[in-house]
Each structure stands twice: as structure tokens, then as C-alpha cells.
DODODREN-715583 format. One record per residue: residue number from 1; residue in one letter; z negated, x, y negated of N, C-alpha, C, O in turn. Coordinates in pm, 1 decimal. Layout:
(node NUM, "A", (Z, X, Y), (Z, X, Y), (Z, X, Y), (Z, X, Y)) ...
REM end
This chain:
(node 1, "M", (-1734.4, 400.0, -598.4), (-1663.5, 453.4, -483.9), (-1545.3, 361.9, -453.1), (-1561.2, 240.0, -447.8)) (node 2, "L", (-1429.7, 418.3, -433.2), (-1309.2, 342.5, -404.6), (-1275.4, 349.3, -256.3), (-1283.3, 455.6, -194.8)) (node 3, "D", (-1238.4, 237.1, -200.4), (-1186.4, 234.7, -63.9), (-1036.3, 215.0, -71.3), (-986.4, 146.2, -160.4)) (node 4, "F", (-964.9, 274.8, 21.2), (-819.5, 268.5, 23.6), (-772.5, 211.1, 156.6), (-735.4, 285.4, 247.5)) (node 5, "P", (-774.4, 78.1, 167.6), (-729.4, 15.4, 292.1), (-576.6, 15.2, 301.4), (-507.0, 52.1, 206.8)) (node 6, "N", (-527.6, -26.2, 414.3), (-383.5, -40.2, 436.7), (-340.9, -181.5, 398.5), (-420.2, -275.2, 407.2)) (node 7, "F", (-215.8, -196.6, 356.4), (-158.9, -327.9, 329.4), (-59.3, -354.6, 440.5), (47.4, -293.5, 445.8)) (node 8, "I", (-95.0, -446.5, 529.4), (-14.9, -470.9, 649.8), (14.6, -619.7, 660.2), (-76.8, -702.2, 662.8)) (node 9, "A", (140.9, -652.6, 666.1), (184.6, -790.9, 686.5), (121.8, -887.4, 585.7), (80.7, -997.8, 621.3)) (node 10, "G", (115.1, -844.3, 460.3), (68.2, -932.1, 353.9), (-81.4, -935.0, 331.4), (-129.8, -1017.5, 253.9)) (node 11, "A", (-156.4, -847.3, 396.8), (-301.9, -848.1, 380.2), (-357.1, -705.6, 383.2), (-303.1, -617.9, 450.6)) (node 12, "F", (-464.5, -684.9, 309.7), (-533.6, -556.0, 314.0), (-625.6, -553.3, 434.7), (-694.5, -651.0, 464.0)) (node 13, "E", (-626.0, -441.1, 504.1), (-721.5, -422.6, 614.0), (-754.1, -275.2, 627.8), (-668.5, -188.6, 609.2)) (node 14, "N", (-878.6, -248.8, 660.4), (-918.4, -110.9, 682.8), (-850.7, -58.7, 807.9), (-838.0, -129.0, 908.2)) (node 15, "G", (-807.9, 65.1, 799.7), (-748.6, 127.3, 916.4), (-850.7, 140.6, 1027.1), (-969.8, 160.1, 1002.7)) (node 16, "R", (-801.8, 129.5, 1148.9), (-891.0, 144.6, 1263.8), (-873.5, 281.5, 1328.5), (-926.5, 308.1, 1436.4)) (node 17, "G", (-798.0, 367.9, 1260.4), (-786.0, 506.3, 1304.2), (-891.1, 589.4, 1232.1), (-994.0, 537.4, 1188.9)) (node 18, "A", (-865.0, 715.5, 1219.8), (-958.8, 805.9, 1152.5), (-968.2, 770.2, 1004.3), (-872.1, 720.7, 945.5)) (node 19, "S", (-1083.6, 795.4, 945.1), (-1099.2, 781.5, 800.5), (-1143.1, 916.6, 746.2), (-1198.9, 999.9, 817.7)) (node 20, "F", (-1116.4, 935.3, 618.3), (-1157.9, 1061.0, 557.3), (-1191.9, 1037.9, 411.3), (-1141.5, 945.5, 347.5)) (node 21, "A", (-1277.9, 1123.3, 360.4), (-1321.1, 1113.2, 221.4), (-1208.5, 1159.5, 129.4), (-1135.5, 1253.6, 160.5)) (node 22, "N", (-1196.2, 1092.5, 17.0), (-1102.7, 1131.8, -88.2), (-1186.2, 1195.7, -198.5), (-1279.4, 1134.0, -250.0)) (node 23, "H", (-1152.8, 1319.6, -234.7), (-1231.8, 1394.4, -332.4), (-1153.6, 1417.4, -460.3), (-1032.5, 1439.0, -457.8)) (node 24, "F", (-1224.6, 1412.5, -572.0), (-1166.3, 1448.4, -700.5), (-1142.1, 1598.4, -698.3), (-1236.7, 1674.7, -678.9)) (node 25, "P", (-1017.3, 1643.7, -717.7), (-986.0, 1784.3, -695.1), (-1057.7, 1883.2, -786.7), (-1089.8, 1993.9, -743.6)) (node 26, "S", (-1083.1, 1846.2, -910.6), (-1142.2, 1944.2, -1001.7), (-1292.7, 1958.9, -985.3), (-1349.8, 2060.7, -1024.3)) (node 27, "T", (-1357.9, 1857.3, -927.4), (-1503.8, 1864.5, -913.8), (-1551.3, 1863.9, -769.2), (-1664.2, 1903.3, -740.0)) (node 28, "G", (-1464.5, 1818.9, -678.9), (-1505.3, 1805.0, -540.2), (-1585.0, 1679.2, -513.1), (-1625.0, 1654.4, -399.3)) (node 29, "E", (-1608.9, 1598.1, -617.6), (-1686.1, 1474.6, -602.5), (-1610.8, 1376.7, -511.8), (-1490.2, 1356.9, -526.9)) (node 30, "E", (-1682.6, 1316.7, -418.8), (-1622.6, 1215.2, -332.6), (-1604.5, 1087.1, -413.0), (-1700.0, 1034.0, -469.7)) (node 31, "I", (-1480.2, 1037.9, -417.1), (-1452.9, 918.7, -496.9), (-1411.7, 799.2, -412.6), (-1396.5, 688.8, -464.7)) (node 32, "G", (-1393.6, 820.0, -283.4), (-1354.3, 707.7, -200.4), (-1328.4, 747.2, -57.1), (-1346.9, 862.1, -17.1)) (node 33, "V", (-1285.0, 648.7, 18.8), (-1253.9, 667.9, 159.6), (-1112.5, 618.1, 185.8), (-1075.1, 509.7, 141.0)) (node 34, "V", (-1034.3, 697.0, 258.0), (-899.2, 660.4, 298.2), (-903.4, 628.4, 446.5), (-959.0, 703.8, 526.3)) (node 35, "Y", (-843.4, 514.6, 482.4), (-845.3, 470.3, 621.6), (-707.8, 486.7, 683.6), (-609.6, 433.8, 631.4)) (node 36, "S", (-699.6, 558.7, 793.3), (-573.9, 574.0, 866.1), (-555.1, 456.2, 960.6), (-650.1, 406.4, 1021.0)) (node 37, "A", (-432.2, 413.8, 971.5), (-400.2, 306.1, 1065.0), (-393.5, 361.4, 1206.6), (-355.1, 476.5, 1227.8)) (node 38, "N", (-431.2, 278.4, 1303.1), (-410.7, 316.5, 1442.4), (-270.0, 270.4, 1485.6), (-198.1, 209.1, 1406.7)) (node 39, "Q", (-232.2, 299.2, 1607.7), (-96.5, 267.1, 1653.1), (-67.3, 117.6, 1648.2), (43.8, 77.6, 1613.3)) (node 40, "E", (-164.3, 35.5, 1682.3), (-145.8, -109.7, 1677.3), (-114.4, -155.8, 1534.6), (-27.3, -240.4, 1513.9)) (node 41, "Q", (-185.5, -100.0, 1437.2), (-161.9, -137.4, 1298.2), (-26.0, -87.9, 1249.0), (42.7, -158.1, 1174.7)) (node 42, "V", (12.4, 31.8, 1290.0), (145.0, 83.7, 1253.6), (253.0, -7.5, 1310.6), (347.9, -43.0, 1240.8)) (node 43, "D", (238.6, -45.1, 1436.7), (336.7, -134.6, 1500.0), (343.4, -268.8, 1426.6), (451.6, -324.5, 1408.2)) (node 44, "K", (227.6, -320.2, 1385.1), (223.2, -446.9, 1311.5), (295.3, -433.5, 1177.2), (369.5, -523.5, 1137.9)) (node 45, "A", (274.5, -322.4, 1106.9), (339.1, -299.9, 977.4), (490.3, -285.2, 993.2), (566.9, -341.1, 914.7)) (node 46, "V", (532.3, -211.3, 1092.9), (676.0, -194.9, 1118.0), (739.0, -329.2, 1153.7), (848.5, -360.8, 1107.2)) (node 47, "G", (671.0, -407.4, 1235.5), (720.7, -540.1, 1271.7), (733.7, -630.2, 1150.4), (831.8, -703.5, 1137.7)) (node 48, "A", (635.2, -625.6, 1060.4), (640.8, -707.1, 939.4), (756.6, -664.6, 849.8), (823.0, -749.0, 789.6)) (node 49, "A", (780.8, -534.8, 841.1), (893.1, -485.9, 760.2), (1026.1, -530.1, 820.0), (1117.3, -570.6, 747.9)) (node 50, "R", (1036.1, -522.1, 949.9), (1160.1, -567.0, 1016.1), (1180.4, -716.6, 998.7), (1292.5, -762.3, 976.2)) (node 51, "D", (1072.2, -792.8, 1009.1), (1081.6, -937.6, 988.2), (1128.8, -968.9, 846.4), (1209.0, -1060.0, 825.8)) (node 52, "A", (1078.8, -893.4, 749.4), (1119.2, -916.7, 610.6), (1268.0, -891.1, 592.2), (1336.3, -965.8, 522.0)) (node 53, "L", (1318.0, -785.6, 655.2), (1460.8, -754.0, 641.5), (1549.7, -854.1, 712.2), (1661.5, -879.5, 667.3)) (node 54, "S", (1503.0, -911.4, 821.3), (1585.3, -1008.1, 892.8), (1561.3, -1150.7, 842.7), (1624.3, -1245.1, 890.4)) (node 55, "G", (1470.7, -1165.9, 747.2), (1438.9, -1297.5, 692.5), (1493.8, -1317.6, 553.0), (1599.8, -1266.2, 517.4)) (node 56, "K", (1419.5, -1393.2, 475.6), (1462.2, -1432.1, 341.3), (1488.3, -1311.3, 250.9), (1587.6, -1309.1, 178.2)) (node 57, "W", (1399.9, -1210.6, 254.9), (1416.4, -1093.4, 168.1), (1546.6, -1020.2, 198.5), (1620.2, -984.1, 106.7)) (node 58, "G", (1575.0, -998.6, 324.4), (1696.8, -927.4, 361.6), (1823.5, -1003.7, 327.1), (1927.6, -943.9, 299.9)) (node 59, "A", (1814.2, -1135.7, 328.4), (1930.9, -1219.0, 297.7), (1947.2, -1242.0, 147.0), (2051.4, -1289.9, 102.3)) (node 60, "M", (1845.9, -1208.3, 70.4), (1848.3, -1234.7, -73.7), (1951.1, -1145.0, -143.8), (1952.6, -1023.9, -121.6)) (node 61, "P", (2035.6, -1202.8, -226.8), (2131.9, -1121.6, -301.1), (2061.1, -1024.9, -396.7), (1952.2, -1053.2, -446.7)) (node 62, "L", (2123.9, -913.1, -420.2), (2066.9, -811.0, -507.3), (2030.1, -867.3, -644.2), (1926.8, -831.2, -700.6)) (node 63, "A", (2112.5, -953.8, -696.6), (2085.7, -1012.0, -829.0), (1955.1, -1091.2, -832.4), (1895.0, -1105.4, -938.9)) (node 64, "E", (1910.6, -1142.3, -719.3), (1782.2, -1212.7, -712.5), (1666.9, -1116.1, -686.1), (1554.5, -1138.7, -731.0)) (node 65, "R", (1695.5, -1009.2, -613.5), (1590.6, -911.9, -581.9), (1548.1, -830.4, -702.7), (1430.1, -799.9, -719.4)) (node 66, "V", (1644.4, -795.4, -787.0), (1615.5, -707.5, -900.5), (1503.2, -761.7, -989.2), (1410.6, -686.5, -1019.5)) (node 67, "P", (1506.5, -887.5, -1032.1), (1395.5, -935.6, -1116.7), (1259.1, -930.4, -1045.6), (1156.9, -903.8, -1108.8)) (node 68, "L", (1258.4, -955.3, -917.7), (1131.9, -947.9, -842.9), (1078.9, -805.4, -840.2), (959.9, -782.2, -861.3)) (node 69, "L", (1167.4, -710.5, -814.1), (1125.5, -570.1, -810.3), (1083.1, -521.2, -948.3), (994.4, -436.6, -959.8)) (node 70, "R", (1145.6, -573.5, -1052.1), (1102.7, -537.9, -1187.9), (962.2, -590.4, -1216.1), (883.7, -524.1, -1284.0)) (node 71, "R", (929.8, -709.1, -1164.5), (793.7, -762.5, -1179.6), (692.3, -674.7, -1106.1), (582.6, -650.2, -1156.2)) (node 72, "V", (729.7, -628.0, -987.8), (642.0, -536.5, -914.0), (621.6, -409.2, -995.4), (509.3, -360.6, -1009.3)) (node 73, "S", (729.9, -356.3, -1048.4), (722.1, -235.4, -1129.9), (630.9, -256.2, -1251.0), (549.9, -169.5, -1283.6)) (node 74, "A", (644.3, -370.4, -1316.9), (560.0, -399.4, -1432.8), (413.1, -408.6, -1392.1), (325.0, -364.1, -1465.7)) (node 75, "G", (387.0, -466.0, -1275.3), (248.9, -474.0, -1226.7), (190.4, -337.3, -1197.2), (73.6, -311.2, -1226.0)) (node 76, "I", (271.6, -250.5, -1139.9), (225.8, -113.2, -1113.4), (198.5, -41.5, -1244.8), (96.6, 25.9, -1259.7)) (node 77, "T", (290.1, -56.4, -1339.8), (272.6, 7.8, -1470.0), (146.0, -42.8, -1538.8), (72.6, 35.7, -1598.8)) (node 78, "A", (120.1, -172.4, -1530.7), (1.4, -230.3, -1593.6), (-127.7, -176.7, -1532.4), (-231.5, -172.5, -1598.4)) (node 79, "R", (-120.5, -136.3, -1406.6), (-239.5, -85.5, -1337.9), (-231.9, 66.0, -1318.5), (-292.9, 120.5, -1226.5)) (node 80, "F", (-157.4, 132.9, -1404.8), (-133.8, 275.9, -1390.8), (-263.0, 355.3, -1373.5), (-272.1, 441.9, -1286.6)) (node 81, "D", (-362.8, 325.4, -1456.6), (-487.7, 401.7, -1449.3), (-555.7, 387.1, -1313.2), (-616.2, 482.2, -1263.6)) (node 82, "E", (-546.1, 268.4, -1252.5), (-605.3, 249.2, -1120.6), (-530.6, 330.4, -1015.1), (-591.8, 391.0, -927.2)) (node 83, "F", (-397.5, 331.0, -1025.0), (-319.0, 411.2, -930.4), (-347.8, 560.1, -950.8), (-359.2, 635.4, -854.1)) (node 84, "L", (-359.1, 601.0, -1073.6), (-388.6, 740.9, -1102.6), (-524.0, 779.7, -1043.1), (-537.9, 886.5, -983.4)) (node 85, "A", (-622.9, 693.1, -1059.7), (-756.0, 722.2, -1005.3), (-751.5, 732.9, -852.7), (-825.8, 811.0, -793.3)) (node 86, "A", (-665.5, 655.2, -790.9), (-654.6, 659.0, -645.0), (-588.9, 787.4, -597.2), (-611.5, 829.9, -483.9)) (node 87, "E", (-508.9, 848.8, -680.8), (-432.8, 967.6, -640.4), (-501.9, 1098.2, -672.2), (-469.0, 1201.1, -613.2)) (node 88, "I", (-596.8, 1096.7, -763.9), (-660.4, 1223.8, -799.4), (-803.8, 1229.5, -753.9), (-871.7, 1329.8, -775.9)) 
REM end
């Protein structure tokens, strides 16, 4: 069974809002739980994003950001099957 927490301000945490079962569409089998964020968690995530833009990340030149984003992309690609399982 897979759990799908939120990633807020650099850490995973279960949403404190409503949760719902995630089902495999072709079989209806429950494969995990998705947690919705409550308003406090949404505000925290928005604040963290704003802090990132007004901090080092926002000031970083594009030429420095590109290699970092490519590393993120490579990490996502390497874990493609896990992302696919989370989506279906």
C-alpha cells in the first residue's frame, strides 16, 4: 500500500485535511491513500515557495539553475516506475 504525503517546506508530512483512497483504475484495487493539505499546510507551502523565490534560489542565475533542474529531471526519470505506480 502506498501513501502519498505532501512535500511542504522541505519535508514530507501527511495532510491534515481529508484523505481518500487511491484505486488502480483497471481493477478497482486500493493501492494507497492520498492526503489533502488543510489551510494551514497550504499557507506553509506557499510561504516556503515565496521564501525560496526571495532567497538564494530566486537570486540564482539561470546558468546555475539549469544543471540543478537537470539533476531533478534525471532523478524523476530514474524513478519513473514509482511515479507511474503513484499515478495509476
